[in-house]
C-alpha positions as CSV (number, residue, x, y, z in Angstrom):
1,M,-56.3,51.4,111.3
2,K,-59.1,52.2,108.8
3,P,-59.0,55.8,107.6
4,Q,-61.5,58.3,108.7
5,R,-63.5,60.9,106.7
6,W,-65.2,63.6,107.3
7,R,-65.9,67.3,106.1
8,A,-64.5,70.5,107.7
9,A,-66.7,73.3,108.7
10,D,-66.1,74.9,105.5
11,G,-67.0,71.6,103.2
12,T,-63.2,70.4,102.7
13,R,-63.2,66.8,102.4
14,L,-60.7,65.4,105.3
15,T,-59.2,62.1,105.9
16,L,-57.1,60.8,109.0
17,R,-55.0,57.8,108.1
18,P,-51.8,56.2,109.3
19,M,-48.6,58.4,108.0
20,L,-46.9,56.8,104.8
21,K,-43.5,57.1,103.4
22,S,-44.5,58.3,100.4
23,D,-46.1,61.5,102.5
24,A,-42.6,62.9,102.8
25,P,-42.2,65.5,99.9
26,L,-45.9,66.9,100.5
27,L,-45.1,66.6,104.2
28,K,-41.7,68.8,103.9
29,E,-43.9,71.4,102.0
30,S,-46.6,71.6,104.6
31,L,-44.3,72.1,107.4
32,G,-42.4,74.9,105.4
33,Q,-45.9,76.6,105.4
34,L,-46.4,76.6,109.2
35,S,-45.8,79.8,111.4
36,R,-43.1,80.5,113.5
37,E,-45.5,80.0,116.4
38,S,-46.7,76.7,115.3
39,R,-43.2,75.5,114.9
40,R,-42.4,76.4,118.5
41,N,-45.4,75.1,120.0
42,R,-44.5,71.6,118.3
43,F,-40.9,71.5,118.1
44,F,-40.0,73.8,121.0
45,S,-38.0,76.0,118.4
46,A,-38.8,78.1,115.6
47,I,-37.0,75.6,113.2
48,R,-36.4,78.0,109.8
49,E,-36.3,75.0,107.3
50,F,-36.9,71.4,108.0
51,S,-34.4,69.2,106.5
52,D,-34.8,65.8,104.4
53,E,-33.2,63.9,107.4
54,T,-36.2,65.4,109.7
55,V,-38.9,64.8,107.5
56,H,-37.2,61.3,106.8
57,R,-37.5,60.3,110.6
58,L,-41.3,61.7,110.6
59,T,-42.3,59.4,107.7
60,H,-39.9,56.3,108.2
61,F,-40.1,54.9,111.6
62,D,-40.6,51.6,113.4
63,T,-44.4,50.4,113.5
64,S,-43.8,48.4,116.4
65,T,-42.7,51.3,118.7
66,E,-44.5,54.3,116.9
67,F,-47.8,55.3,115.3
68,A,-48.1,58.2,113.4
69,L,-51.3,59.5,111.8
70,V,-51.8,62.5,109.1
71,V,-55.0,64.5,108.2
72,V,-55.0,65.2,104.5
73,R,-57.2,67.0,102.1
74,P,-57.2,66.4,98.5
75,E,-55.9,68.9,95.9
76,K,-55.3,68.4,92.1
77,G,-55.1,64.5,92.6
78,K,-53.0,65.0,95.6
79,E,-53.1,64.4,99.4
80,I,-52.2,67.6,101.2
81,P,-51.0,67.0,105.0
82,L,-52.7,69.6,107.0
83,A,-52.2,68.0,110.6
84,G,-50.9,65.1,112.7
85,G,-49.9,63.2,115.5
86,R,-47.8,60.1,116.7
87,F,-46.9,58.4,120.1
88,V,-43.5,56.5,120.6
89,D,-43.4,53.8,123.3
90,C,-41.1,55.0,126.0
91,G,-39.5,51.3,125.9
92,D,-40.8,50.5,129.2
93,G,-43.7,48.6,127.9
94,R,-46.4,50.8,129.7
95,R,-45.7,54.5,128.8
96,C,-45.4,56.4,125.7
97,E,-44.7,60.1,124.6
98,F,-47.4,61.9,122.2
99,S,-47.4,64.8,119.8
100,L,-49.6,66.8,117.7
101,L,-49.3,69.4,115.0
102,I,-52.2,71.3,113.3
103,G,-51.5,73.7,110.3
104,D,-52.5,77.2,111.3
105,A,-55.2,77.4,109.1
106,W,-56.9,74.6,110.4
107,Q,-56.3,75.1,113.9
108,G,-59.8,75.6,116.1
109,Q,-61.8,73.2,114.1
110,R,-61.6,70.0,116.4
111,I,-59.0,68.0,114.4
112,G,-56.8,67.9,117.4
113,H,-59.4,66.2,119.2
114,R,-60.2,63.7,116.4
115,I,-56.2,62.9,116.4
116,L,-55.6,62.4,120.2
117,R,-58.7,60.3,120.4
118,T,-57.3,58.1,117.9
119,L,-54.1,57.9,119.4
120,I,-55.3,57.1,122.9
121,R,-57.3,54.2,121.3
122,E,-54.4,52.8,119.4
123,A,-52.0,53.2,122.7
124,A,-54.6,51.1,125.0
125,R,-55.2,48.9,122.0
126,R,-51.2,48.3,122.1
127,G,-51.5,47.5,125.8
128,L,-49.7,50.5,127.1
129,S,-51.1,52.2,130.2
130,Q,-50.0,55.8,130.0
131,M,-49.6,58.4,127.4
132,E,-47.6,61.6,128.1
133,G,-46.6,64.8,126.6
134,N,-44.5,68.0,127.0
135,V,-46.4,71.1,126.4
136,L,-44.8,74.7,126.2
137,A,-46.8,76.5,129.2
138,D,-47.9,79.3,126.9
139,N,-49.5,77.0,124.3
140,R,-53.0,77.3,125.6
141,A,-54.6,75.6,122.9
142,M,-53.1,72.2,123.5
143,L,-53.4,72.5,127.1
144,K,-56.9,73.0,126.8
145,L,-57.3,70.2,124.0
146,A,-55.1,67.9,126.8
147,R,-57.4,68.8,129.7
148,A,-60.4,68.1,127.7
149,H,-59.4,64.6,127.1
150,G,-58.8,64.0,130.8
151,F,-54.8,64.7,131.0
152,M,-53.5,65.8,134.2
153,V,-51.3,69.0,133.6
154,D,-48.1,69.4,135.9
155,D,-45.0,71.5,135.7
156,S,-41.9,69.6,134.1
157,S,-39.3,68.8,136.4
158,D,-36.9,69.1,133.2
159,E,-37.6,72.3,131.8
160,A,-38.7,75.8,133.2
161,G,-41.8,76.8,131.0
162,V,-43.0,73.7,130.0
163,K,-45.9,71.4,131.3
164,L,-46.1,67.7,131.3
165,V,-49.4,66.1,130.4
166,T,-50.2,62.8,131.5
167,F,-53.1,60.1,131.0
168,D,-53.9,57.0,132.2
169,L,-55.2,55.1,129.3
170,P,-58.0,52.9,129.2
171,R,-57.6,49.1,129.5
172,P,-58.6,47.3,126.4
173,A,-61.6,45.5,126.7
174,P,-61.2,41.7,127.1
175,R,-61.5,39.5,124.1
176,I,-63.1,36.9,126.0
177,W,-66.3,36.6,123.8
178,P,-64.4,36.2,120.2
179,R,-62.2,33.6,122.1
180,L,-65.0,31.7,123.9
181,F,-67.1,31.6,120.5
182,R,-64.0,30.0,118.7
183,K,-63.7,27.5,121.5
184,L,-67.4,26.7,121.3
185,L,-67.5,26.4,117.9
186,K,-64.4,24.3,118.0
187,F,-66.1,21.9,120.6
188,G,-69.2,21.9,118.3
189,R,-67.4,20.1,115.5
190,K,-66.1,17.2,117.7
């Protein structure tokens, strides 16, 4: 995936790119600045402190079964994480579970839309057919975002106070033209 660059409404330069292992120290710092509500909405509990082990798990993962993105802004030669998203293949070859987290100061600026669109595109590219996620029933912003992207919202059968959001991923466009073009070129050389 190529990084996506744009400017926020206040002119801040932002970049959406894949998560790197080297993001761990600054990611831990950014997670530590989240409000209690943002922590609860993402992790379903108001985590007081993020352990090195938790941050390691977020930044060190198997890229064949997970895809993680981070939105960063430049500050004094560093890339400061301010939002992120990921999906994890459920292991059945067709479904994945996604999650998003937007830093408090950056909520409401359509960053979640950009992240979710990119997650959907990558999951479809990988041949998955459904994306799902668990959202606290009182997390109105996330439910609104999910609905805006066509997710169905239902009560979770696993937990009270949790909604299950699901989306049927688009099928990747057949790559027949590049294949056909290569065959024609090969045929023409004979």
